[in-house]
C-alpha positions in Angstrom: 71.5 102.8 73.4 72.8 99.7 71.6 71.9 98.3 68.3 72.6 95.1 66.3 72.1 94.0 62.7 70.0 91.0 61.7 71.8 88.6 59.5 70.3 86.8 56.5 69.8 83.8 58.8 67.8 85.9 61.3 70.6 86.0 63.9 72.0 89.0 65.9 74.9 89.4 68.2 73.8 90.9 71.5 76.0 94.0 72.2 78.6 93.6 74.9 77.1 96.3 77.1 73.7 94.5 77.1 75.3 91.1 77.7 77.2 92.6 80.6 74.2 94.3 82.2 72.2 91.0 82.0 75.2 88.9 83.2 74.9 86.7 80.1 77.6 84.2 79.3 78.2 82.1 76.2 75.6 79.3 75.9 73.0 80.9 78.1 69.5 81.3 76.8 67.4 84.5 76.6 63.6 84.8 76.5 61.7 87.4 74.3 58.3 88.7 75.2 56.4 90.9 72.7 53.9 93.4 74.3 50.7 94.6 72.6 52.3 98.0 71.8 55.2 96.2 69.9 57.7 96.6 72.6 59.9 93.5 72.9 61.4 92.6 76.3 64.5 90.4 76.4 65.3 88.5 79.7 67.9 86.0 80.6 66.3 82.5 80.7 66.8 81.6 84.4 66.4 78.2 85.9 63.1 77.3 87.5 62.9 76.8 91.2 62.3 73.1 90.7 65.7 72.8 88.9 67.4 74.3 92.0 66.0 71.7 94.4 68.7 70.0 96.4 71.6 72.4 95.5 72.1 73.5 99.1 72.5 70.0 100.6 75.7 69.2 102.4 78.1 70.5 105.1 77.3 73.8 106.6 73.6 73.8 105.8 71.4 75.2 108.5 68.4 73.3 109.5 65.0 75.0 110.0 63.3 77.9 108.4 65.0 81.1 107.3 63.4 84.4 108.4 62.5 86.9 105.7 64.8 89.5 107.0 67.7 87.1 106.5 67.0 86.5 102.8 68.4 89.8 101.6 65.4 90.4 99.5 65.9 93.1 96.8 69.6 92.8 96.7 70.2 95.4 99.4 
């Protein structure tokens, strides 16, 4: 378990083990969600799918649809 101290300005430094596990780098944003029971969830603020549009254009791009089994869903 990691912990951090809140400064007088309301800031904290995210512990290195947490930054590593979330693959956070300097300048990236995080999102906080507070649940009804008081639990707070911190997630990396990822890009929306709309921001990714057009990134795969160019040489080597396959035309046509990609089958689900070729998408490596779940990281396996």
